[in-house]
C-alpha positions in Angstrom: -63.9 19.2 26.1 -63.0 15.5 27.4 -60.4 15.2 25.0 -58.6 18.2 26.0 -58.9 17.3 29.5 -57.2 14.1 28.7 -54.3 15.7 26.6 -53.7 18.1 29.3 -53.8 15.3 31.6 -51.1 13.5 30.0 -49.3 16.4 29.4 -48.9 16.9 33.3 -48.3 13.4 33.9 -45.2 13.4 31.5 -43.9 16.4 32.7 -44.1 15.1 36.5 -42.2 11.8 35.4 -39.7 13.9 33.7 -39.0 16.2 36.7 -38.6 12.9 39.0 -36.3 11.5 36.3 -34.0 14.8 36.2 -34.4 14.8 40.3 -32.3 11.6 40.6 -28.7 11.6 41.3 -26.3 9.7 39.3 -26.1 5.9 39.9 -23.0 4.7 41.8 -22.5 1.5 39.5 -18.6 1.3 39.3 -17.5 -1.7 41.5 -15.2 -0.3 44.1 -13.5 -3.6 44.7 -12.3 -3.7 41.0 -11.9 0.0 40.4 -11.5 1.8 43.8 -10.2 5.3 42.2 -13.3 5.1 39.5 -15.6 4.4 42.4 -14.4 7.3 44.5 -14.5 9.8 41.5 -18.2 8.5 41.0 -18.8 9.0 44.6 -17.4 12.4 44.4 -19.9 13.3 41.4 -22.8 11.8 43.5 -21.8 14.3 46.3 -21.5 17.2 44.0 -24.8 16.5 42.5 -26.3 16.5 45.9 -24.6 19.9 46.9 -26.3 21.5 43.5 -29.5 20.5 44.8 -29.1 21.9 48.1 -27.9 24.9 46.5 -30.9 24.9 44.3 -33.3 24.6 47.0 -31.4 27.6 49.2 -31.9 29.9 46.1 -35.4 28.6 45.5 -34.2 27.2 42.0 -33.3 30.6 40.4 -29.8 29.9 38.9 -30.7 30.7 35.3 -30.4 27.0 34.2 -26.7 26.8 35.5 -27.3 24.4 38.4 -29.0 22.1 36.1 -26.7 22.2 33.2 -23.9 21.5 36.1 -26.1 18.2 37.1 -26.5 17.4 33.4 -22.6 17.4 33.2 -22.4 15.1 36.4 -24.6 12.5 34.8 -22.3 12.6 31.6 -19.4 12.3 34.3 -21.1 9.4 35.7 -21.6 7.7 32.7 -18.1 8.1 31.2 -16.4 6.8 34.7 -19.0 3.4 34.2 -17.6 3.2 30.5 -14.2 3.7 31.8 -14.6 0.6 34.3 -16.3 -1.5 31.5 -13.2 -0.7 29.1 -10.9 -1.8 32.0 -12.9 -4.8 32.7 -12.4 -5.9 29.0 -8.8 -5.9 29.1 
């Protein structure tokens, strides 16, 4: 019985950490001094992510997973922008 409670507790903890991690907007980690256009694009992705969160709240999160997929794609955009900046830095 104690083992089951421990397993369920760990599962709940992992789920909570996953939800908190997924709730974080994309990082803004492109240097605007070196790459102003990429930094503005990253800011736009950040703003879009925040608007999706607001839409999810307004619709009580019921969008058949499409809003979350859009947020996942914005995370991918953010990563690509960072990689573009790093590539430009290498040249």
